[in-house]
C-alpha positions in Angstrom: 87.8 195.3 60.0 89.3 192.3 58.3 87.4 190.6 55.4 89.1 187.9 53.4 87.9 186.2 50.3 86.4 182.6 50.8 86.9 181.7 47.1 87.1 182.9 43.5 84.4 183.4 40.9 85.3 182.0 37.4 83.3 183.4 34.4 83.9 183.9 30.7 84.1 187.6 31.2 87.7 189.0 31.1 86.7 192.8 30.6 84.0 195.2 31.8 83.0 195.6 28.1 82.0 191.9 27.6 80.4 191.5 31.0 76.6 191.7 31.2 75.4 194.7 33.4 72.8 192.8 35.5 71.7 189.2 35.7 68.7 190.0 33.5 71.2 190.1 30.6 73.2 187.1 31.9 70.5 184.5 32.1 72.5 181.7 30.4 76.0 182.9 31.3 77.9 180.1 32.9 80.2 180.3 35.9 82.0 178.3 38.5 82.4 179.5 42.1 85.5 177.9 43.6 85.3 177.8 47.4 88.8 177.6 49.2 89.2 174.2 50.8 89.2 175.5 54.3 85.7 176.8 53.8 84.2 173.8 51.9 82.4 172.4 55.0 80.3 175.6 55.0 78.7 174.4 51.7 76.8 171.5 53.4 73.3 171.5 52.0 73.8 174.5 49.6 72.7 172.2 46.8 69.2 172.1 48.2 68.6 175.7 47.0 67.9 176.7 43.3 69.5 180.1 43.6 72.2 181.7 45.8 73.4 185.2 46.4 77.1 185.8 45.7 78.7 188.7 47.6 82.0 189.7 46.0 84.6 192.4 45.8 84.5 194.8 42.8 88.2 194.5 42.6 88.4 196.3 39.1 85.6 198.9 39.6 87.5 202.1 39.2 87.3 205.3 41.1 84.6 206.1 43.6 81.9 208.5 42.4 79.2 209.1 45.0 76.8 210.6 42.3 76.8 209.5 38.7 74.7 208.6 35.7 73.8 204.9 35.4 73.2 202.6 32.4 69.4 203.2 32.9 69.5 206.9 33.1 71.6 209.9 32.1 70.5 211.7 35.2 73.0 211.4 38.0 71.9 209.4 41.0 73.5 208.7 44.4 75.7 205.5 44.4 73.4 204.0 47.1 70.4 204.4 44.8 72.2 202.5 42.1 74.1 199.2 41.6 77.1 200.8 40.1 80.4 199.2 41.1 82.3 202.3 41.9 81.4 202.4 45.6 83.3 203.1 48.7 83.4 199.5 50.0 83.3 197.9 46.5 81.0 195.1 47.4 78.9 193.5 44.7 75.8 191.4 45.0 74.3 188.9 42.4 71.7 186.2 42.5 72.7 183.2 40.4 71.0 179.9 39.5 72.9 177.0 41.3 73.1 174.1 38.9 75.2 171.7 40.9 77.9 171.2 43.5 81.0 169.1 43.0 83.0 169.2 46.3 84.2 172.8 46.6 83.0 174.0 43.3 79.5 175.4 42.6 78.4 175.4 39.0 76.1 178.4 38.4 74.2 180.2 35.7 73.3 183.8 35.2 76.6 185.4 36.2 77.2 189.1 35.6 80.7 189.1 37.2 84.2 189.5 35.9 86.4 186.4 35.8 88.6 185.8 38.9 86.6 188.0 41.1 87.2 187.4 44.8 84.2 185.9 46.6 83.4 187.3 50.1 80.3 185.3 51.0 77.3 183.1 49.8 73.8 183.2 51.1 70.9 181.1 49.9 68.0 182.9 48.1 64.9 181.9 50.0 61.8 183.2 48.3 59.6 183.4 51.5 62.2 185.7 53.0 63.6 187.5 50.0 60.8 188.1 47.6 59.0 191.3 48.5 56.0 191.6 46.2 55.1 195.1 47.4 58.7 196.5 46.8 59.1 199.8 45.0 61.3 200.2 42.0 62.3 203.8 43.0 63.6 206.0 40.3 64.1 203.0 38.0 60.3 202.6 37.5 59.4 203.1 33.9 63.0 203.3 32.7 63.7 201.2 29.6 66.6 198.8 29.6 69.3 200.0 27.3 72.6 198.6 26.2 75.8 199.7 27.8 76.9 203.0 26.2 80.2 203.5 24.7 82.6 205.1 27.2 80.4 204.4 30.3 81.5 201.8 32.7 
């Protein structure tokens, strides 16, 4: 299987320590998504959406841990029941607000991604397809948001 980046995500976050842990903590964080020129045509009509999904490579995630604590809970959970970046295929997913497009550059807000992260794909966020009102929160239900703990990635 061959997957190649289609662009680079530019953000103000140079380290894991300064990067927000979810978009809920990154609502006003600016970013630029640079699409490589040979993929620019695929952006046609992207500016008609207010939000987009960015799929990217956790290229600085660290070692894979299939069961681990998360920032919401000290109890270990399976990696597929969390959003932790230390995953076998290292694929990240974020929903960001699309502010505008200038040629092959998308200006976005709400990024929780490290600077110079390789972009794998973009998909539009479409509320009538993507918002599931009856969705369960799983083990995260009732968990209080808490700041990143020292020593935990």
